[in-house]
C-alpha positions as CSV (number, residue, x, y, z in Angstrom):
1,X,5.2,-10.7,-6.2
2,X,1.5,-9.1,-6.4
3,X,1.8,-10.8,-8.0
4,X,0.3,-10.3,-8.6
5,X,1.9,-9.7,-6.1
6,X,3.8,-9.5,-3.0
7,X,2.1,-11.0,0.0
8,X,2.5,-10.5,3.7
9,X,2.4,-13.4,6.0
10,X,-1.1,-14.6,7.0
11,X,-3.1,-12.1,5.0
12,X,-6.1,-12.0,2.7
13,X,-3.7,-9.8,1.4
14,X,-1.2,-8.3,3.9
15,X,-0.4,-6.4,7.3
16,X,0.3,-3.4,9.6
17,X,-0.1,-2.2,13.1
18,X,-3.7,-1.6,14.3
19,X,-5.2,-1.0,17.7
20,X,-9.0,-1.3,17.6
21,X,-10.7,1.4,19.7
22,X,-12.8,-0.3,22.3
23,X,-11.8,-3.8,21.2
24,X,-11.5,-4.8,24.9
25,X,-15.1,-3.7,25.6
26,X,-18.0,-6.1,25.5
27,X,-19.7,-6.1,22.1
28,X,-23.0,-4.2,21.9
29,X,-26.1,-5.7,20.4
30,X,-27.8,-2.3,20.1
31,X,-29.1,-1.4,16.7
32,X,-26.7,1.5,16.5
33,X,-23.7,-0.8,16.5
34,X,-24.9,-3.1,13.8
35,X,-23.9,-2.5,10.2
36,X,-26.7,-2.7,7.6
37,X,-27.4,-6.2,6.3
38,X,-26.0,-5.1,2.9
39,X,-22.6,-4.4,4.4
40,X,-19.7,-6.9,4.6
41,X,-17.0,-6.2,7.2
42,X,-13.7,-7.7,6.1
43,X,-10.4,-8.1,7.8
44,X,-7.2,-7.2,6.0
45,X,-3.7,-7.2,7.4
46,X,-2.2,-4.0,6.1
47,X,-3.0,-0.5,4.9
48,X,-3.3,0.3,1.2
49,X,0.1,1.4,0.1
50,X,-1.1,3.2,-3.0
51,X,-4.2,3.3,-5.3
52,X,-2.1,4.2,-8.3
53,X,-2.4,1.1,-10.5
54,X,0.9,1.9,-12.1
55,X,2.8,1.8,-8.8
56,X,0.9,-0.8,-6.8
57,X,2.9,-4.0,-6.1
58,X,0.9,-5.9,-3.5
59,X,-2.4,-7.8,-3.1
60,X,-4.0,-5.2,-0.7
61,X,-3.8,-2.5,-3.3
62,X,-4.7,-4.9,-6.0
63,X,-7.9,-5.9,-4.2
64,X,-8.8,-2.3,-3.5
65,X,-8.3,-1.5,-7.2
66,X,-10.3,-4.6,-8.3
67,X,-13.1,-3.4,-6.1
68,X,-13.2,0.2,-7.3
69,X,-11.9,0.0,-10.9
70,X,-12.8,-1.9,-14.1
71,X,-10.4,-3.1,-16.8
72,X,-11.1,-4.8,-20.0
73,X,-12.0,-8.1,-18.3
74,X,-12.9,-9.4,-14.9
75,X,-12.7,-12.9,-13.5
76,X,-16.1,-14.6,-12.7
77,X,-15.1,-17.7,-10.8
78,X,-12.3,-19.1,-12.9
79,X,-13.7,-17.7,-16.2
80,X,-12.5,-14.5,-17.9
81,X,-15.6,-12.3,-18.5
82,X,-16.1,-9.0,-20.3
83,X,-15.5,-5.8,-18.2
84,X,-15.2,-2.5,-20.1
85,X,-14.7,-4.6,-23.2
86,X,-18.0,-5.8,-24.5
87,X,-16.7,-9.3,-25.2
88,X,-13.7,-11.5,-24.7
89,X,-11.9,-11.1,-28.1
90,X,-9.8,-13.4,-30.2
91,X,-6.6,-12.1,-31.7
92,X,-6.1,-11.6,-35.4
93,X,-2.9,-11.2,-37.5
94,X,-1.5,-14.5,-36.4
95,X,-2.1,-13.8,-32.7
96,X,-0.5,-10.3,-32.8
97,X,-3.5,-8.0,-32.8
98,X,-6.3,-7.6,-30.2
99,X,-9.1,-5.2,-31.0
100,X,-11.4,-4.5,-28.0
101,X,-14.8,-2.9,-28.4
102,X,-15.6,-0.9,-25.3
103,X,-18.8,-0.1,-23.5
104,X,-20.2,3.4,-23.1
105,X,-19.3,3.9,-19.4
106,X,-18.2,6.8,-17.2
107,X,-15.9,7.7,-14.3
108,X,-17.4,8.6,-10.9
109,X,-16.8,12.3,-11.8
110,X,-19.0,12.0,-14.9
111,X,-16.2,11.9,-17.5
112,X,-16.6,9.2,-20.1
113,X,-14.3,6.1,-20.0
114,X,-12.6,5.9,-23.4
115,X,-9.9,4.0,-25.2
116,X,-7.6,6.9,-24.6
117,X,-7.8,6.2,-20.9
118,X,-6.2,2.8,-21.5
119,X,-3.6,4.3,-23.8
120,X,-2.7,6.9,-21.3
121,X,-2.5,4.4,-18.4
122,X,-0.4,1.8,-20.2
123,X,2.0,4.4,-21.6
124,X,2.4,5.9,-18.2
125,X,3.2,2.5,-16.6
126,X,5.9,1.5,-19.1
127,X,7.5,5.0,-19.1
128,X,10.7,4.8,-17.0
129,X,9.9,8.1,-15.4
130,X,7.0,6.5,-13.6
131,X,9.3,3.9,-12.1
132,X,6.7,1.2,-12.1
133,X,8.0,-2.2,-10.8
134,X,5.3,-3.8,-13.0
135,X,6.4,-2.3,-16.3
136,X,8.1,-5.6,-17.2
137,X,4.7,-7.3,-17.4
138,X,4.0,-5.3,-20.5
139,X,6.9,-7.0,-22.4
140,X,5.5,-8.7,-25.5
141,X,3.4,-5.6,-26.4
142,X,5.1,-3.9,-29.3
143,X,8.1,-1.7,-28.1
144,X,7.4,-2.2,-24.4
145,X,10.8,-3.6,-23.6
146,X,12.7,-0.9,-25.5
147,X,10.5,1.7,-23.7
148,X,11.3,0.4,-20.3
149,X,14.9,0.3,-21.2
150,X,14.8,4.0,-22.2
151,X,15.5,3.3,-25.9
152,X,12.1,4.4,-27.2
153,X,9.4,6.9,-26.3
154,X,6.3,5.6,-24.4
155,X,4.3,6.9,-27.3
156,X,5.6,4.0,-29.4
157,X,3.9,1.4,-27.2
158,X,1.7,-0.9,-29.3
159,X,-1.6,0.4,-28.0
160,X,-3.9,2.9,-29.7
161,X,-7.4,4.3,-29.6
162,X,-9.0,3.5,-33.0
163,X,-11.9,5.6,-31.7
164,X,-13.4,6.5,-28.4
165,X,-14.8,3.0,-27.9
166,X,-12.3,0.8,-29.7
167,X,-8.9,-0.1,-28.3
168,X,-6.3,-1.9,-30.4
169,X,-3.2,-3.7,-29.0
170,X,-0.3,-4.9,-31.2
171,X,2.0,-7.6,-29.9
172,X,5.6,-8.4,-30.9
173,X,4.9,-12.0,-30.3
174,X,1.9,-14.1,-29.5
175,X,1.1,-14.2,-25.7
176,X,-1.0,-17.3,-25.0
177,X,-2.2,-15.9,-21.7
178,X,-2.9,-12.4,-22.9
179,X,-6.6,-12.4,-22.1
180,X,-5.9,-13.6,-18.6
181,X,-3.4,-10.7,-18.2
182,X,-6.2,-8.2,-19.0
183,X,-8.0,-9.0,-15.7
184,X,-5.1,-7.6,-13.7
185,X,-5.0,-4.2,-12.0
186,X,-1.9,-2.9,-13.7
187,X,-3.8,-2.9,-17.0
188,X,-6.7,-0.7,-15.7
189,X,-7.5,2.6,-17.3
190,X,-6.6,6.0,-15.8
191,X,-8.3,9.3,-16.1
192,X,-5.5,11.5,-17.5
193,X,-7.0,14.8,-16.3
194,X,-7.2,13.5,-12.7
195,X,-3.7,11.9,-12.8
196,X,-2.1,15.1,-14.1
197,X,-4.0,17.3,-11.7
198,X,-2.7,15.6,-8.6
199,X,0.8,14.6,-9.9
200,X,2.7,12.7,-7.2
201,X,-0.2,12.8,-4.9
202,X,-2.4,10.8,-7.2
203,X,-3.5,7.5,-5.5
204,X,-2.5,8.7,-2.0
205,X,-6.0,9.4,-0.8
206,X,-9.6,9.2,-2.1
207,X,-9.7,12.9,-3.0
208,X,-7.1,12.2,-5.7
209,X,-9.1,9.4,-7.3
210,X,-12.0,8.7,-9.6
211,X,-13.5,5.3,-10.1
212,X,-15.2,3.2,-12.8
213,X,-15.6,0.0,-10.9
214,X,-18.3,-1.6,-8.7
215,X,-17.4,0.5,-5.6
216,X,-16.0,3.9,-4.7
217,X,-13.3,4.3,-2.1
218,X,-14.5,7.1,0.3
219,X,-12.9,9.2,3.0
220,X,-9.7,7.2,2.7
221,X,-6.3,8.7,3.6
222,X,-3.2,6.6,2.8
223,X,-2.2,5.6,6.4
224,X,-5.8,4.7,7.4
225,X,-6.3,1.3,9.1
226,X,-9.9,1.3,8.2
227,X,-11.6,2.2,4.9
228,X,-15.0,2.0,3.3
229,X,-16.0,1.2,-0.3
230,X,-19.6,2.1,-1.3
231,X,-21.5,0.9,-4.3
232,X,-20.9,2.9,-7.4
233,X,-24.3,3.6,-9.0
234,X,-22.6,4.6,-12.3
235,X,-20.9,1.2,-12.7
236,X,-21.9,-0.4,-15.9
237,X,-23.0,-3.6,-14.1
238,X,-24.4,-1.9,-11.0
239,X,-27.6,-4.0,-11.1
240,X,-25.6,-7.1,-10.2
241,X,-23.7,-5.5,-7.3
242,X,-25.9,-6.4,-4.3
243,X,-23.7,-5.4,-1.4
244,X,-23.9,-1.7,-0.8
245,X,-20.8,-1.2,1.4
246,X,-17.5,-3.0,2.1
247,X,-15.9,-2.1,5.4
248,X,-12.2,-3.1,5.6
249,X,-10.3,-3.1,8.9
250,X,-6.6,-3.8,9.4
251,X,-6.0,-6.4,12.1
252,X,-2.6,-7.9,12.8
253,X,-3.1,-10.3,15.7
254,X,-5.1,-13.5,14.9
255,X,-6.5,-13.7,18.4
256,X,-7.9,-10.2,18.0
257,X,-9.3,-11.1,14.6
258,X,-11.1,-14.1,16.1
259,X,-12.5,-12.0,18.9
260,X,-13.8,-9.4,16.5
261,X,-15.4,-12.2,14.4
262,X,-17.0,-13.8,17.4
263,X,-18.4,-10.4,18.7
264,X,-19.9,-9.8,15.2
265,X,-17.7,-6.9,14.5
266,X,-16.2,-8.6,11.4
267,X,-17.7,-11.0,8.9
268,X,-14.6,-12.4,7.4
269,X,-11.2,-12.8,9.2
270,X,-8.0,-14.6,8.8
271,X,-6.7,-16.8,11.6
272,X,-3.4,-18.6,12.0
273,X,-1.5,-20.8,14.4
274,X,-3.3,-22.0,17.5
275,X,-6.4,-20.0,16.6
276,X,-6.7,-21.8,13.3
277,X,-6.1,-25.2,14.9
278,X,-8.7,-24.4,17.6
279,X,-11.4,-23.4,15.1
280,X,-10.8,-26.0,12.4
281,X,-14.0,-27.9,11.8
282,X,-16.2,-25.3,13.5
283,X,-19.0,-23.4,11.8
284,X,-17.6,-20.7,9.5
285,X,-14.1,-22.2,9.3
286,X,-12.7,-22.5,5.7
287,X,-9.2,-22.7,4.3
288,X,-8.5,-21.1,0.9
289,X,-5.7,-22.5,-1.1
290,X,-4.0,-19.7,-3.0
291,X,-1.7,-19.5,-6.0
292,X,0.9,-18.1,-3.7
293,X,4.2,-19.3,-2.4
294,X,6.3,-18.0,0.5
295,X,10.1,-18.3,0.2
296,X,13.4,-17.0,1.5
297,X,15.4,-14.8,-0.9
298,X,19.1,-14.7,0.1
299,X,20.7,-11.5,-1.0
300,X,23.6,-12.6,-3.3
301,X,24.6,-9.0,-4.0
302,X,25.0,-8.0,-0.3
303,X,26.3,-11.3,1.0
304,X,28.8,-13.0,-1.4
305,X,28.6,-16.2,0.6
306,X,25.1,-16.8,-0.8
307,X,26.5,-16.9,-4.4
308,X,27.7,-20.4,-3.5
309,X,24.8,-22.8,-4.4
310,X,25.8,-25.3,-1.7
311,X,25.2,-22.7,0.9
312,X,21.8,-22.0,-0.5
313,X,21.1,-25.7,-0.8
314,X,22.2,-26.2,2.9
315,X,19.7,-23.5,4.0
316,X,16.9,-25.2,2.2
317,X,17.8,-28.7,3.6
318,X,17.8,-27.3,7.1
319,X,14.0,-26.5,7.1
320,X,11.4,-29.0,8.3
321,X,8.5,-27.8,6.1
322,X,5.9,-30.3,7.3
323,X,6.5,-29.3,10.9
324,X,6.5,-25.6,10.0
325,X,3.1,-25.8,8.2
326,X,1.4,-28.0,10.8
327,X,2.8,-26.7,14.1
328,X,3.6,-23.0,13.3
329,X,1.1,-22.0,10.7
330,X,-1.8,-24.4,11.2
331,X,-3.9,-22.6,8.6
332,X,-4.1,-25.1,5.7
333,X,-0.8,-24.0,4.1
334,X,1.1,-26.8,2.5
335,X,4.9,-27.5,2.4
336,X,6.4,-26.2,-0.8
337,X,9.3,-28.0,-2.5
338,X,8.9,-25.7,-5.5
339,X,8.7,-21.9,-6.1
340,X,5.6,-22.7,-8.2
341,X,2.2,-23.3,-6.6
342,X,0.5,-26.7,-7.1
343,X,-2.9,-26.9,-8.9
344,X,-2.3,-23.7,-10.8
345,X,-1.2,-24.9,-14.2
346,X,-1.5,-28.2,-16.0
347,X,0.2,-29.7,-19.1
348,X,-1.5,-28.4,-22.2
349,X,-1.6,-31.9,-23.8
350,X,-2.6,-33.7,-20.6
351,X,-4.6,-31.8,-18.0
352,X,-4.1,-34.5,-15.4
353,X,-0.4,-33.5,-15.1
354,X,0.3,-30.6,-12.8
355,X,3.4,-28.4,-13.4
356,X,4.8,-28.9,-10.0
357,X,4.4,-32.7,-10.2
358,X,6.3,-32.7,-13.5
359,X,9.2,-31.0,-11.9
360,X,9.1,-32.7,-8.5
361,X,12.3,-34.8,-9.1
362,X,14.5,-31.8,-9.1
363,X,12.4,-30.0,-6.4
364,X,12.6,-32.9,-3.9
365,X,16.4,-33.1,-4.0
366,X,17.1,-29.9,-1.9
367,X,13.7,-28.9,-0.5
368,X,13.4,-31.9,1.9
369,X,14.4,-31.9,5.5
370,X,17.9,-33.4,5.8
371,X,19.9,-31.6,8.5
372,X,22.9,-34.0,8.1
373,X,23.2,-33.3,4.4
374,X,22.6,-29.6,5.1
375,X,25.6,-29.4,7.5
376,X,27.7,-31.3,5.0
377,X,26.9,-28.9,2.1
378,X,27.3,-25.9,4.4
379,X,30.8,-26.9,5.3
380,X,31.7,-27.7,1.7
381,X,30.3,-24.3,0.7
382,X,32.4,-22.5,3.3
383,X,35.5,-24.4,2.1
384,X,34.8,-23.4,-1.5
385,X,34.5,-19.8,-0.6
386,X,37.5,-19.7,1.7
387,X,35.4,-19.3,4.9
388,X,36.1,-22.6,6.7
389,X,35.7,-22.1,10.4
390,X,34.3,-18.6,10.1
391,X,31.1,-17.4,11.8
392,X,28.3,-15.5,10.2
393,X,25.5,-13.3,11.5
394,X,22.8,-12.7,8.9
395,X,19.7,-10.6,9.5
396,X,16.5,-12.1,8.2
397,X,13.9,-9.5,7.2
398,X,10.2,-10.3,7.6
399,X,6.8,-8.9,8.4
400,X,5.7,-7.8,11.8
401,X,2.5,-9.8,12.2
402,X,2.1,-12.4,14.9
403,X,2.1,-15.2,12.4
404,X,5.2,-13.8,10.6
405,X,7.2,-13.5,13.9
406,X,6.4,-17.1,14.8
407,X,7.4,-18.3,11.4
408,X,10.6,-16.4,11.5
409,X,11.5,-17.6,14.9
410,X,11.0,-21.2,13.7
411,X,13.3,-20.5,10.7
412,X,15.8,-18.9,12.9
413,X,16.0,-22.0,15.1
414,X,16.3,-24.3,12.1
415,X,19.0,-22.3,10.3
416,X,21.1,-21.8,13.4
417,X,21.7,-25.6,13.4
418,X,24.2,-24.8,10.7
419,X,27.7,-24.5,12.2
420,X,28.8,-21.0,12.9
421,X,25.5,-19.4,11.7
422,X,23.6,-16.9,13.7
423,X,20.3,-15.4,12.4
424,X,19.0,-12.1,13.7
425,X,15.4,-11.4,13.1
426,X,14.2,-8.0,11.7
427,X,10.4,-7.9,11.7
428,X,9.0,-4.7,10.2
429,X,5.7,-3.4,8.8
430,X,4.8,-4.8,5.4
431,X,5.3,-1.5,3.6
432,X,8.8,-1.2,5.1
433,X,9.6,-4.8,4.1
434,X,8.7,-4.1,0.5
435,X,10.8,-0.9,0.4
436,X,13.8,-2.6,2.0
437,X,13.5,-5.6,-0.3
438,X,13.3,-3.3,-3.3
439,X,16.4,-1.4,-2.3
440,X,18.4,-4.5,-1.3
441,X,18.6,-3.6,2.4
442,X,18.6,-7.1,3.8
443,X,20.7,-10.3,4.1
444,X,17.7,-12.7,3.7
445,X,14.1,-11.8,3.3
446,X,11.0,-13.9,3.9
447,X,8.7,-12.9,1.1
448,X,6.0,-14.3,-1.3
449,X,4.5,-14.1,-4.7
450,X,0.9,-14.4,-5.6
451,X,-0.1,-15.2,-9.2
452,X,-1.2,-12.3,-11.3
453,X,-2.5,-14.9,-13.8
454,X,-2.5,-18.8,-13.6
455,X,0.5,-19.6,-15.7
456,X,4.0,-20.7,-14.7
457,X,5.6,-17.9,-16.6
458,X,4.3,-15.4,-14.1
459,X,6.6,-17.0,-11.4
460,X,9.5,-17.8,-13.7
461,X,9.9,-14.3,-15.1
462,X,10.2,-13.1,-11.5
463,X,13.6,-14.9,-11.2
464,X,15.2,-13.7,-14.4
465,X,18.4,-11.7,-14.0
466,X,16.9,-8.3,-14.6
467,X,13.5,-8.7,-13.0
468,X,12.7,-6.0,-10.5
469,X,11.2,-8.5,-8.1
470,X,14.3,-10.7,-8.1
471,X,15.3,-9.1,-4.8
472,X,18.1,-11.6,-4.1
473,X,19.8,-11.0,-7.5
474,X,20.2,-14.7,-8.3
475,X,21.4,-15.1,-11.9
476,X,21.6,-18.1,-14.2
477,X,22.1,-17.7,-17.9
478,X,20.5,-21.1,-18.8
479,X,17.4,-20.2,-16.7
480,X,17.2,-16.8,-18.5
481,X,17.5,-18.4,-21.9
482,X,14.8,-21.0,-21.2
483,X,12.4,-18.4,-20.0
484,X,13.1,-16.2,-23.0
485,X,12.7,-19.2,-25.3
486,X,9.3,-20.0,-23.8
487,X,8.2,-16.4,-24.4
488,X,9.6,-15.9,-27.8
489,X,10.7,-18.8,-30.0
490,X,8.1,-21.3,-28.6
491,X,5.4,-18.9,-27.6
492,X,3.0,-20.3,-30.1
493,X,3.8,-24.0,-29.5
494,X,2.1,-25.1,-26.2
495,X,4.1,-28.3,-25.9
496,X,7.5,-26.8,-26.5
497,X,6.7,-23.8,-24.3
498,X,5.7,-26.1,-21.5
499,X,8.9,-28.0,-21.8
500,X,10.9,-24.8,-21.7
501,X,9.2,-23.7,-18.5
502,X,9.7,-27.1,-16.9
503,X,13.4,-27.1,-17.7
504,X,13.7,-23.6,-16.3
505,X,12.0,-24.6,-13.1
506,X,14.4,-27.6,-12.8
507,X,17.3,-25.2,-13.0
508,X,15.8,-23.0,-10.2
509,X,15.1,-26.1,-8.1
510,X,18.6,-27.4,-8.3
511,X,20.2,-24.0,-7.8
512,X,17.9,-23.0,-5.0
513,X,17.9,-19.4,-6.4
514,X,15.2,-18.9,-3.8
515,X,14.3,-21.3,-0.9
516,X,10.7,-22.3,-1.2
517,X,8.8,-22.6,2.1
518,X,5.1,-23.2,1.7
519,X,2.1,-22.7,-0.5
520,X,-0.4,-20.4,1.2
521,X,-3.6,-21.8,2.6
522,X,-5.4,-19.1,4.4
523,X,-7.6,-20.1,7.3
524,X,-10.7,-17.9,7.4
525,X,-13.7,-17.6,9.7
526,X,-16.7,-16.4,7.5
527,X,-20.2,-15.6,8.6
528,X,-22.7,-17.9,7.0
529,X,-24.7,-14.9,5.7
530,X,-21.8,-14.0,3.3
531,X,-22.0,-15.9,0.1
532,X,-19.8,-16.2,-3.1
533,X,-16.7,-14.7,-1.6
534,X,-14.3,-16.8,-3.6
535,X,-10.8,-16.2,-4.9
536,X,-10.1,-15.6,-8.6
537,X,-7.1,-17.2,-10.2
538,X,-5.3,-13.8,-10.1
539,X,-5.6,-13.8,-6.3
540,X,-8.3,-11.1,-6.0
541,X,-11.9,-11.5,-4.9
542,X,-14.6,-10.4,-7.4
543,X,-16.8,-8.5,-5.0
544,X,-19.5,-8.1,-7.7
545,X,-20.5,-11.7,-7.0
546,X,-20.7,-11.4,-3.2
547,X,-24.1,-11.7,-1.6
548,X,-25.4,-11.2,1.9
549,X,-28.3,-13.2,3.2
550,X,-30.5,-11.1,5.5
């Protein structure tokens, strides 16, 4: 889930505790308190967990990496554009070989950026010793799967430096979305000398880092609730970077966020609930629909009751999603009857057909609000598992933002309508939620996934049996086979691949392997002086494009 990534509730990216010094004071209009006109002050909802692109799993870190690093490509709007690569290349050898010519660029310490920096980074990410949760995304590159399984050396990965400025990648199978993948942070290069110098400390503070992107992260220490990114004069495309400084500030409470915006201390903030409803239609208000879905993952490994599909279906049928999005969130988020976001992927032979619409029949069956049917299925599930008449108390893990707490309270009230079920809320900081999700320390977790690239496979692979982000450990062999077929046997046939993915989604919908809640629509207040701050299909903002009107 980033997904790219895992999301926290109500965030441009995500969340953590922050108390703004002096936020209760009246704002000052003195020149000393004003940031330069070439500075953009942005709210975020959590600290950066890591700047190690091999270990990052969330959109906060991904955004920071996208701001300060450069990979082969970068999104410009919805179009893939050259980054370190001098052009967007076409594969050869029946779609199995990509040869990237690289620019003559350098790291912020003066070292040249070479093809070897990509080779080192990619090998490091797939190496089991690194314990990267994103290693699976490399599958399809020659030997990647065997390397992550510990069967082959990382040195056998299908990537090599032909020379200092030529990178060649060999695939085991064609990957239709490979160029889109190359925009993502987990494919960024790494300076081997710097990584090896700092070891486990690499990526934990700005002293351990070097940068080759539009900005440099300065004076940052891992737990910091504020951080600055300053323009990197050595960036290859520095002439097109017009904003000199990005100031990020963690804010958890939407009312505090709105106050900071209205007192000119922040230029872009996220608001939710009553604040979003209050500001809708006002100057500066905008809602950004994201390729992100929030959902409940029941832990089948920890709670055997959840292995019964009628129990999972009952949980889904208990939730009034329209009421949840309108009355609780109020930020433009839309009810989700599918794990997949709408308006992200369309039929390759008919662009008018959205993936979610083509699987809506199976999605609507159990993702509607039907408390009567929910209770019926719940009782049947209890009977099938030998638990008739028993009571259950499940803890629901979630984030600790104001918006997350309100959502979880709503879900708690809905689910406790099921006979004998009590739900205890456990709201924790985002970083803790990620850690506990990964270790399986939960009964149910409210989590999310943000697209790394706009293709259904990015979501579907998340729910395969062995996927590291399949926190609830739902398994279905038919689902696995269909996903595998779309990625292997039918990878080069767009129509067959599309059909495979639809059938896999139908299985997930009927089984309710996870319980979809809503597609994220983030309500923002943005100063009119800030221009071109738009989301890329991979869920990150391309800050190269941002402009500030004086």
